C-alpha positions as CSV (number, residue, x, y, z in Angstrom):
1,S,155.1,8.6,124.9
2,A,153.0,10.5,127.5
3,C,150.2,10.8,124.9
4,L,150.2,7.0,124.3
5,I,150.0,6.3,128.0
6,L,147.1,8.6,128.5
7,R,145.3,7.2,125.5
8,S,145.7,3.6,126.6
9,T,144.5,4.4,130.2
10,C,141.7,6.9,129.6
11,A,139.2,4.5,131.2
12,W,141.1,4.6,134.5
13,S,140.3,7.0,137.3
14,A,142.8,9.8,138.0
15,G,143.9,8.2,141.2
16,D,144.6,4.8,139.4
17,L,146.6,6.5,136.7
18,E,148.7,8.5,139.2
19,Q,149.3,5.3,141.2
20,A,150.4,3.4,138.1
21,L,152.8,6.2,137.1
22,S,154.2,6.4,140.6
23,N,154.9,2.7,140.6
24,R,156.7,2.7,137.3
25,T,160.3,1.3,137.2
26,A,160.9,2.4,133.6
27,P,160.4,5.7,131.9
28,P,158.3,7.7,131.4
29,F,157.9,8.4,135.1
30,R,155.2,10.5,136.8
31,A,157.8,13.3,137.3
32,D,161.0,13.9,135.3
33,H,163.5,16.7,135.5
34,V,164.4,18.3,132.1
35,G,167.5,20.3,131.6
36,S,170.4,21.4,133.9
37,F,170.5,22.2,137.6
38,L,171.9,25.4,139.0
39,R,175.5,24.9,139.8
40,P,176.9,25.4,143.3
41,T,179.2,28.3,143.9
42,Y,182.3,26.2,144.4
43,L,181.7,24.5,141.0
44,L,181.4,27.9,139.3
45,E,184.6,29.0,140.9
46,A,186.4,25.8,139.9
47,R,185.3,26.3,136.3
48,E,186.5,29.8,136.3
49,A,189.8,28.7,137.7
50,H,190.2,26.1,135.0
51,F,188.8,27.9,131.9
52,V,189.7,31.5,132.6
53,R,192.5,31.7,135.1
54,K,194.1,28.4,134.0
55,T,195.1,27.6,137.7
56,L,193.1,24.4,137.9
57,S,193.9,21.3,135.9
58,A,191.3,19.3,134.0
59,E,191.8,16.4,136.5
60,Q,191.2,18.8,139.4
61,L,188.1,20.2,137.8
62,R,186.7,16.8,137.3
63,E,187.2,16.0,141.0
64,V,185.1,19.1,141.8
65,E,182.5,18.1,139.3
66,D,182.4,14.6,140.8
67,R,181.6,16.1,144.2
68,A,178.9,18.4,142.8
69,I,177.3,15.5,140.8
70,A,177.2,13.3,143.9
71,E,175.4,16.0,145.8
72,I,172.8,16.7,143.0
73,V,172.2,12.9,142.7
74,K,171.4,12.8,146.4
75,F,169.1,15.8,146.0
76,Q,167.1,14.3,143.2
77,E,166.7,11.0,145.1
78,D,165.7,12.8,148.3
79,V,162.9,14.6,146.6
80,G,161.6,11.3,145.1
81,L,162.7,11.5,141.4
82,K,163.2,8.1,139.8
83,S,165.2,9.3,136.8
84,I,168.5,10.9,137.9
85,T,170.8,13.2,135.9
86,D,174.2,14.6,136.6
87,G,172.7,18.1,136.3
88,E,174.8,18.6,133.1
89,F,177.4,20.0,135.5
90,R,180.3,19.0,133.2
91,R,179.0,21.1,130.3
92,T,179.5,24.7,129.2
93,Y,176.7,24.5,126.7
94,F,173.9,22.0,126.7
95,H,174.5,21.1,123.0
96,I,178.0,22.2,121.9
97,D,180.1,20.1,124.4
98,F,178.5,17.0,122.8
99,L,178.2,18.1,119.1
100,D,181.8,19.4,119.0
101,Q,183.1,15.9,119.7
102,L,181.5,14.4,116.6
103,G,183.9,14.0,113.7
104,G,183.2,16.6,111.0
105,V,181.8,19.2,113.3
106,K,183.5,22.4,114.2
107,T,182.4,25.1,116.7
108,D,183.5,28.8,116.5
109,I,184.4,30.0,120.0
110,P,182.0,32.7,121.1
111,M,183.5,36.2,121.3
112,T,182.5,39.2,123.4
113,F,181.9,42.3,121.4
114,I,181.2,45.9,122.3
115,K,177.8,47.3,121.3
116,P,177.4,51.0,120.1
117,D,176.1,52.0,123.5
118,G,179.3,50.7,125.1
119,S,177.8,47.6,126.7
120,Q,179.2,44.1,126.1
121,E,177.4,41.2,124.5
122,L,178.5,37.6,124.0
123,A,178.1,36.4,120.4
124,P,176.6,32.9,120.3
125,P,178.8,30.1,119.2
126,V,178.4,28.9,115.7
127,I,178.2,25.2,114.9
128,K,179.4,24.2,111.4
129,V,179.6,20.8,109.6
130,V,182.9,21.0,107.8
131,D,183.3,17.3,106.8
132,Q,181.5,14.0,106.9
133,V,179.8,13.5,110.3
134,R,181.0,10.4,112.1
135,H,181.3,9.0,115.6
136,V,185.0,9.1,116.5
137,R,184.9,8.6,120.2
138,N,182.6,7.7,123.1
139,I,181.3,11.1,124.2
140,Q,179.1,10.5,127.2
141,R,180.2,7.1,128.4
142,A,182.7,8.0,131.1
143,D,180.3,10.7,132.4
144,F,177.5,8.1,132.5
145,E,179.6,5.5,134.3
146,Y,180.3,8.0,137.1
147,L,176.7,9.0,137.3
148,K,175.7,5.3,137.4
149,S,178.1,4.7,140.3
150,Q,176.4,7.4,142.4
151,V,172.7,6.3,141.8
152,G,171.1,4.1,144.4
153,P,168.8,1.1,143.9
154,G,165.4,2.0,142.6
155,S,166.6,5.0,140.6
156,M,167.5,5.2,136.9
157,P,170.5,7.3,135.6
158,K,169.5,9.4,132.7
159,V,171.8,10.9,130.0
160,T,170.7,14.0,128.1
161,I,172.1,14.7,124.6
162,P,171.3,17.5,122.1
163,S,168.9,16.7,119.4
164,P,170.6,16.0,116.0
165,T,168.5,18.8,114.5
166,M,170.9,21.2,116.2
167,L,173.4,20.4,113.4
168,H,171.0,21.8,110.8
169,F,168.8,24.5,112.4
170,R,171.4,27.0,113.6
171,G,173.1,27.5,110.2
172,G,170.8,25.8,107.7
173,R,172.3,24.7,104.4
174,A,175.0,27.4,104.7
175,G,176.3,25.8,107.9
176,I,176.9,22.5,106.2
177,S,179.8,21.9,103.9
178,R,178.7,21.6,100.3
179,Q,182.0,19.7,99.5
180,A,181.2,17.1,102.2
181,Y,177.4,17.1,101.4
182,P,176.4,18.4,97.9
183,E,172.9,17.2,98.8
184,L,171.6,16.9,102.4
185,D,168.9,14.3,101.8
186,P,169.5,11.5,102.5
187,V,173.3,11.3,103.0
188,F,173.7,14.0,105.7
189,Y,170.8,12.8,107.7
190,D,171.9,9.2,107.4
191,D,175.5,10.0,108.5
192,V,174.3,11.9,111.6
193,A,171.9,9.1,112.4
194,R,174.7,6.6,112.3
195,A,177.0,8.7,114.4
196,Y,174.2,9.1,117.0
197,G,173.4,5.5,116.8
198,A,177.0,4.6,117.6
199,E,176.9,6.8,120.6
200,L,173.7,5.3,121.8
201,Q,175.2,1.9,121.4
202,S,178.2,2.9,123.4
203,L,175.9,4.1,126.2
204,H,173.8,1.0,126.0
205,D,176.9,-1.2,126.3
206,A,177.7,0.8,129.5
207,G,174.3,0.0,131.0
208,C,172.4,3.1,130.1
209,R,168.7,2.6,129.5
210,Y,167.4,6.1,129.5
211,V,168.5,8.9,127.1
212,Q,166.7,12.2,126.6
213,M,167.3,14.2,123.4
214,D,166.8,17.9,124.0
215,D,165.3,19.7,121.0
216,T,164.8,23.4,121.4
217,N,164.4,24.0,117.7
218,L,160.8,22.8,117.6
219,A,159.9,25.4,120.2
220,Y,161.9,28.1,118.3
221,L,159.7,27.4,115.3
222,C,156.8,28.9,117.3
223,D,158.5,32.3,117.3
224,E,158.0,34.5,114.3
225,K,161.6,35.9,114.4
226,M,163.0,32.4,114.3
227,R,160.6,31.5,111.5
228,E,161.7,34.5,109.5
229,A,165.4,33.6,110.2
230,A,164.7,30.1,108.8
231,R,163.2,31.6,105.7
232,Q,166.2,33.8,105.2
233,R,168.4,30.7,105.3
234,G,166.2,29.1,102.6
235,D,164.1,26.8,104.8
236,D,160.3,26.6,105.1
237,P,159.4,26.8,108.8
238,N,156.2,24.9,108.1
239,E,158.2,22.0,106.6
240,L,161.0,21.8,109.1
241,P,159.0,20.1,111.9
242,H,158.1,17.3,109.6
243,R,161.7,17.0,108.4
244,Y,163.1,17.1,111.9
245,A,160.6,14.4,113.1
246,K,161.9,12.1,110.4
247,F,165.5,13.0,111.3
248,I,165.0,12.2,115.0
249,N,163.2,8.9,114.0
250,K,166.3,8.0,112.0
251,V,168.4,8.3,115.1
252,V,166.0,6.3,117.2
253,A,165.7,3.6,114.6
């Protein structure tokens, strides 16, 4: 989108372009925050009390999250941002908390293991497609509705969701059930696109007009270690960006 804007306004002066972007009331804006915000200490403590010590209920944790989100909304508006996120304060991982709520997706809980030198390391969670992917619940709607209630006039609440490519890249063909999907193209990609489409429709019905899909995989494919890992899974790292572009476009369509 940014490229299209620049191409269509290349005859403008730099000052005119900056002014036009500053006055925009719809995305893309002149400045936009991407990703999560650092969590305040009291939110980190509340998450530990809920997830580790089990001394805080889910309802009590959500109340703490609500407070932290209200504060980060005010921070973003105070610095002049026009698109406002909830800081992803309700998530453990930027992608798993969303993907794990799709029907047919299962996540293996990460485990801590001891390395030969005695140090500890957290094994990354593994996402698997174990059945037909489908939309079984509204995933982000309640979170969006709270965010929307906190955003003032002149600002636009933004929801961030993981790119659908996350369901393929981490495990490749081996991470997707052959029983559910003997062939990936087009059935797997169509099913995921429909599931995402249903979620986007749910958000639209709630008044959401700005969704950001986070795709780290395209950046991973610039790293030779990641490219080799893709080859070991049977994928061509030169072909994947083209396949993923089509995949994302299915969702958007």
